[in-house]
ROPA-161941 format. One record per residue: residue number from 0; y negated, z negated, x of N, C-alpha, C in turn. Coordinates in pm, 1 decimal. Layout:
N
   resi         ny         nz         nx        cay        caz        cax         cy         cz         cx
    NUM          Y          Z          X          Y          Z          X          Y          Z          X
...
***
This chain:
119
   resi         ny         nz         nx        cay        caz        cax         cy         cz         cx
      0      117.4        0.0       85.3        0.0        0.0        0.0     -123.7        0.0       89.9
      1     -217.2       84.0       55.3     -340.6       90.4      133.3     -417.2      -41.2      121.5
      2     -488.0      -75.7      228.4     -559.8     -203.1      234.0     -659.5     -217.9      119.6
      3     -734.1     -112.0       88.0     -833.8     -125.2      -18.4     -768.2     -148.2     -154.5
      4     -651.0      -87.5     -176.6     -577.4     -110.0     -301.3     -524.3     -253.2     -303.3
      5     -466.9     -295.1     -192.1     -414.7     -431.0     -182.2     -524.6     -533.6     -207.1
      6     -638.3     -516.2     -142.5     -750.0     -610.1     -159.8     -795.5     -615.2     -305.6
      7     -802.9     -499.2     -369.7     -844.5     -491.4     -509.7     -744.3     -564.2     -600.2
      8     -616.1     -537.2     -578.7     -512.9     -597.3     -662.9     -505.4     -747.9     -639.3
      9     -521.3     -792.0     -515.7     -522.4     -935.5     -487.4     -638.5    -1001.7     -561.7
     10     -755.7     -939.7     -556.7     -873.7     -994.6     -625.9     -849.2    -1004.4     -776.5
     11     -796.9     -898.6     -835.6     -771.0     -897.9     -979.7     -656.1     -992.0    -1015.9
     12     -561.9    -1008.9     -925.7     -451.3    -1102.3     -948.4     -504.2    -1245.0     -956.1
     13     -597.0    -1279.1     -868.7     -658.0    -1412.4     -875.2     -736.8    -1429.1    -1005.7
     14     -806.8    -1323.8    -1048.5     -879.1    -1329.5    -1176.0     -781.4    -1350.9    -1291.5
     15     -668.4    -1283.0    -1286.9     -565.3    -1299.2    -1389.3     -516.7    -1443.3    -1393.7
     16     -483.2    -1497.4    -1278.3     -427.9    -1632.4    -1271.3     -527.2    -1738.4    -1318.6
     17     -655.9    -1711.5    -1302.5     -759.9    -1805.8    -1343.8     -798.1    -1791.7    -1491.4
     18     -752.0    -1685.6    -1554.7     -787.8    -1659.4    -1695.0     -722.1    -1761.1    -1788.0
     19     -799.6    -1813.1    -1880.8     -745.8    -1909.0    -1977.5     -633.5    -1848.0    -2060.5
     20     -636.0    -1717.4    -2076.7     -540.2    -1648.3    -2162.7     -417.4    -1595.5    -2088.0
     21     -403.6    -1630.7    -1960.6     -289.9    -1584.1    -1881.0     -164.2    -1662.6    -1918.4
     22      -56.1    -1591.2    -1946.3       70.6    -1657.5    -1979.4      132.5    -1718.6    -1854.7
     23      220.1    -1815.9    -1875.2      290.2    -1878.2    -1763.6      373.3    -1775.2    -1687.9
     24      437.7    -1684.5    -1761.6      521.2    -1581.7    -1698.7      438.6    -1489.8    -1609.5
     25      322.4    -1449.8    -1658.5      235.6    -1363.1    -1577.7      184.3    -1438.1    -1455.7
     26      147.7    -1564.2    -1474.0       98.2    -1644.7    -1362.8      207.2    -1661.6    -1256.4
     27      330.1    -1687.2    -1300.3      441.9    -1702.7    -1207.4      470.4    -1571.3    -1132.7
     28      466.7    -1459.6    -1204.9      490.6    -1328.7    -1142.4      379.3    -1295.8    -1043.2
     29      257.3    -1331.1    -1079.7      143.1    -1306.5     -990.8      158.2    -1385.9     -861.5
     30      196.6    -1512.6     -874.0      212.5    -1596.4     -755.1      328.1    -1546.4     -668.8
     31      437.4    -1507.4     -731.8      551.8    -1453.6     -656.7      511.6    -1327.9     -580.4
     32      431.1    -1242.4     -644.9      385.6    -1120.8     -578.1      293.8    -1155.9     -460.7
     33      198.6    -1244.7     -483.8      108.0    -1285.9     -375.3      186.0    -1342.7     -257.4
     34      286.9    -1423.4     -287.9      368.5    -1482.7     -182.4      447.4    -1378.0     -104.3
     35      479.3    -1266.2     -169.3      560.5    -1161.3     -106.0      477.6    -1058.5      -28.7
     36      347.1    -1055.5      -50.8      262.6     -957.0       17.7      278.9     -973.4      169.0
     37      306.8     -860.5      234.2      322.2     -860.5      379.3      460.9     -899.3      427.5
     38      553.4     -921.2      332.8      690.2     -956.3      370.4      784.9     -842.1      334.7
     39      909.4     -859.7      370.8     1010.8     -758.2      338.1     1038.1     -752.4      187.5
     40      994.6     -851.5      114.0     1015.7     -856.5      -31.0      901.1     -796.0     -111.5
     41      799.2     -747.7      -43.4      680.3     -700.0     -114.6      710.7     -588.5     -214.4
     42      786.3     -487.5     -175.4      813.3     -374.0     -264.3      889.1     -419.3     -389.6
     43      988.5     -504.2     -371.9     1067.2     -552.3     -485.6      981.4     -638.6     -577.7
     44      902.1     -727.9     -520.5      816.2     -814.6     -601.8      706.3     -734.9     -671.0
     45      660.2     -627.1     -608.7      559.9     -540.9     -671.6      617.2     -480.1     -799.1
     46      741.7     -432.7     -792.9      806.0     -375.2     -911.9      821.0     -480.5    -1021.2
     47      862.5     -600.5     -983.3      878.9     -708.9    -1081.7      744.2     -746.8    -1142.9
     48      642.8     -753.7    -1058.6      508.2     -790.0    -1104.3      456.9     -688.0    -1205.3
     49      469.8     -561.5    -1172.6      425.2     -455.2    -1262.6      501.1     -461.3    -1394.8
     50      631.7     -484.0    -1388.7      711.4     -492.3    -1511.5      663.3     -608.0    -1599.5
     51      633.3     -721.7    -1538.4      583.8     -836.5    -1614.9      447.9     -805.0    -1676.8
     52      360.3     -743.0    -1600.5      227.4     -710.0    -1652.7      236.1     -611.0    -1767.9
     53      323.7     -512.6    -1754.7      339.8     -414.1    -1862.9      395.5     -480.5    -1989.2
     54      479.5     -582.1    -1972.2      534.6     -653.7    -2087.7      430.9     -745.3    -2152.6
     55      338.0     -796.8    -2072.3      244.2     -897.0    -2121.2      115.1     -841.9    -2179.5
     56       70.4     -726.1    -2134.9      -58.8     -677.0    -2182.7      -51.4     -651.2    -2333.6
     57     -154.6     -691.6    -2403.5     -158.5     -683.0    -2549.7     -240.6     -560.6    -2590.3
     58     -179.9     -474.5    -2670.2     -255.6     -359.6    -2719.8     -358.2     -408.9    -2820.6
     59     -460.9     -332.0    -2839.5     -564.0     -369.8    -2936.5     -504.3     -373.6    -3077.5
     60     -410.5     -285.4    -3106.6     -346.0     -287.6    -3238.4     -265.3     -415.4    -3258.6
     61     -195.3     -460.3    -3152.7     -120.1     -585.3    -3162.6     -213.9     -705.0    -3177.4
     62     -327.4     -700.2    -3109.4     -426.0     -807.2    -3122.2     -475.1     -817.2    -3266.5
     63     -508.9     -703.6    -3324.7     -557.1     -701.0    -3463.5     -448.0     -751.7    -3557.4
     64     -326.3     -703.4    -3539.5     -214.8     -746.4    -3624.8     -192.6     -896.4    -3615.4
     65     -195.7     -949.1    -3493.5     -177.7    -1093.1    -3476.6     -289.9    -1170.3    -3545.3
     66     -411.7    -1128.7    -3519.5     -527.0    -1200.2    -3576.3     -526.2    -1199.3    -3728.6
     67     -473.1    -1093.9    -3787.9     -469.8    -1083.1    -3933.6     -345.8    -1148.1    -3997.2
     68     -258.2    -1199.8    -3914.4     -134.4    -1259.7    -3964.7     -148.2    -1410.7    -3986.7
     69      -47.8    -1468.9    -4052.7      -43.5    -1614.3    -4069.2      -38.0    -1683.3    -3933.0
     70       40.0    -1625.8    -3841.5       52.0    -1682.8    -3708.0      -83.4    -1681.4    -3637.7
     71     -158.9    -1574.0    -3655.1     -292.6    -1565.8    -3596.3     -383.9    -1675.3    -3647.8
     72     -373.9    -1703.4    -3777.0     -454.9    -1810.7    -3835.4     -414.5    -1945.8    -3776.7
     73     -285.6    -1963.2    -3750.6     -238.5    -2088.1    -3690.1     -284.1    -2100.1    -3544.8
     74     -279.6    -1990.0    -3472.6     -316.5    -1990.6    -3330.4     -466.9    -2009.2    -3313.0
     75     -542.9    -1926.3    -3383.1     -687.9    -1923.1    -3363.1     -766.0    -2013.6    -3458.2
     76     -704.6    -2046.8    -3571.9     -778.2    -2108.8    -3681.1     -824.0    -1997.1    -3773.5
     77     -835.2    -2024.2    -3901.7     -862.4    -1919.6    -4000.9     -990.7    -1841.5    -3972.5
     78    -1099.4    -1911.1    -3944.9    -1227.3    -1841.7    -3921.7    -1226.6    -1763.3    -3790.9
     79    -1174.6    -1825.3    -3685.8    -1171.0    -1757.3    -3554.9    -1078.8    -1635.6    -3562.3
     80     -970.3    -1645.1    -3638.1     -879.1    -1530.9    -3652.2     -951.3    -1411.4    -3713.0
     81    -1037.7    -1437.5    -3812.1    -1116.0    -1329.1    -3872.6    -1209.2    -1267.0    -3769.0
     82    -1270.1    -1350.9    -3685.8    -1359.1    -1301.3    -3579.8    -1281.6    -1217.9    -3477.9
     83    -1163.0    -1266.2    -3440.3    -1080.0    -1193.7    -3343.0    -1038.7    -1058.4    -3400.6
     84     -998.9    -1056.0    -3526.3     -960.5     -929.6    -3590.4    -1078.3     -832.2    -3594.2
     85    -1195.5     -881.7    -3631.7    -1314.8     -796.4    -3635.6    -1349.1     -745.5    -3496.0
     86    -1338.2     -833.1    -3397.9    -1365.3     -792.2    -3258.9    -1264.7     -685.2    -3215.5
     87    -1138.2     -705.8    -3248.6    -1035.4     -607.1    -3214.4    -1065.6     -470.9    -3274.9
     88    -1108.2     -470.9    -3400.1    -1142.1     -343.7    -3466.3    -1264.3     -279.5    -3400.9
     89    -1358.2     -361.4    -3360.5    -1479.5     -311.3    -3294.9    -1446.6     -245.7    -3160.0
     90    -1365.1     -313.3    -3078.8    -1334.5     -255.7    -2947.0    -1241.7     -134.9    -2960.2
     91    -1156.2     -135.1    -3063.6    -1071.0      -18.6    -3088.1    -1157.5      101.5    -3124.5
     92    -1256.0       80.9    -3211.5    -1346.2      189.1    -3250.9    -1423.6      243.8    -3131.3
     93    -1446.3      157.0    -3031.8    -1517.8      199.2    -2911.2    -1424.2      264.1    -2808.3
     94    -1294.0      272.6    -2842.5    -1199.6      341.4    -2755.5    -1107.6      253.4    -2674.4
     95    -1114.3      123.0    -2692.1    -1026.8       32.8    -2615.4     -881.5       50.4    -2658.6
     96     -793.4       45.3    -2561.9     -650.1       51.5    -2589.5     -587.4      -87.1    -2587.2
     97     -653.0     -178.4    -2515.3     -596.6     -312.1    -2496.1     -695.9     -420.9    -2533.9
     98     -640.5     -538.4    -2558.2     -719.0     -659.7    -2577.2     -812.5     -674.6    -2457.6
     99     -929.9     -732.5    -2480.6    -1024.7     -746.8    -2369.2    -1043.3     -892.3    -2326.2
    100     -945.2     -977.6    -2358.5     -951.4    -1115.2    -2308.0     -944.6    -1108.7    -2155.1
    101     -982.1    -1215.0    -2086.3     -983.0    -1210.1    -1939.4     -848.3    -1171.9    -1877.2
    102     -738.8    -1221.1    -1932.1     -607.4    -1188.2    -1875.2     -574.3    -1040.4    -1895.0
    103     -588.3     -991.9    -2016.5     -556.7     -850.5    -2042.3     -649.8     -756.8    -1965.6
    104     -776.0     -795.1    -1952.6     -870.5     -711.9    -1876.0     -827.2     -702.3    -1730.0
    105     -783.5     -813.1    -1671.5     -736.5     -811.5    -1532.4     -608.8     -728.9    -1520.4
    106     -518.1     -746.7    -1615.2     -392.5     -670.5    -1612.9     -421.0     -521.1    -1623.0
    107     -511.8     -483.4    -1710.2     -544.9     -340.9    -1724.6     -597.5     -284.5    -1592.5
    108     -680.3     -361.0    -1522.8     -733.0     -316.1    -1393.9     -621.7     -303.9    -1290.1
    109     -530.1     -399.4    -1289.2     -419.5     -394.8    -1193.3     -329.4     -275.7    -1223.2
    110     -293.6     -258.2    -1350.4     -204.2     -148.1    -1386.5     -266.5      -10.9    -1361.6
    111     -397.7       -3.6    -1358.1     -464.1      122.8    -1324.8     -431.6      164.3    -1180.6
    112     -389.9       68.8    -1099.3     -353.3       95.0     -959.0     -202.6      101.2     -938.5
    113     -126.9      103.8    -1047.9       19.1       99.2    -1042.6       79.5      202.1     -946.4
    114       41.5      327.1     -960.9       99.3      432.2     -876.5       71.2      407.3     -729.3
    115      -50.6      361.0     -699.6      -86.5      333.1     -560.9      -13.7      209.1     -510.2
    116       13.6      114.1     -597.5       88.8       -5.0     -558.3      232.7       29.0     -523.5
    117      288.3      126.1     -594.2      429.2      163.2     -575.0      448.0      268.7     -466.8
    118      340.0      325.5     -418.9      349.8      433.8     -318.5      399.5      381.9     -184.8
***
């Protein structure tokens, strides 16, 4: 992996790990990848990291569906769920494909470098 790509992904990985919305699985995969950088395990951990990120990123449609569901009301609270759903519809109308919470935003940036990470 080129140094500039590595530096970018490391920076975004730290942003992901610091995000309030980062799942434990993503945080664990991020740390495992960081620990493997520069070792013989880097290529294998990169593949695992990418697979975890692809599984975790939330599409804007899934965000809207969750926010409009009973589960969304339980997670966010009834009023906040309505706000989240409206926000999801707003960002979708603006062309967003994914949720824009801090974790998903970092994941989207990392996955944009996927091909360069695997090269």
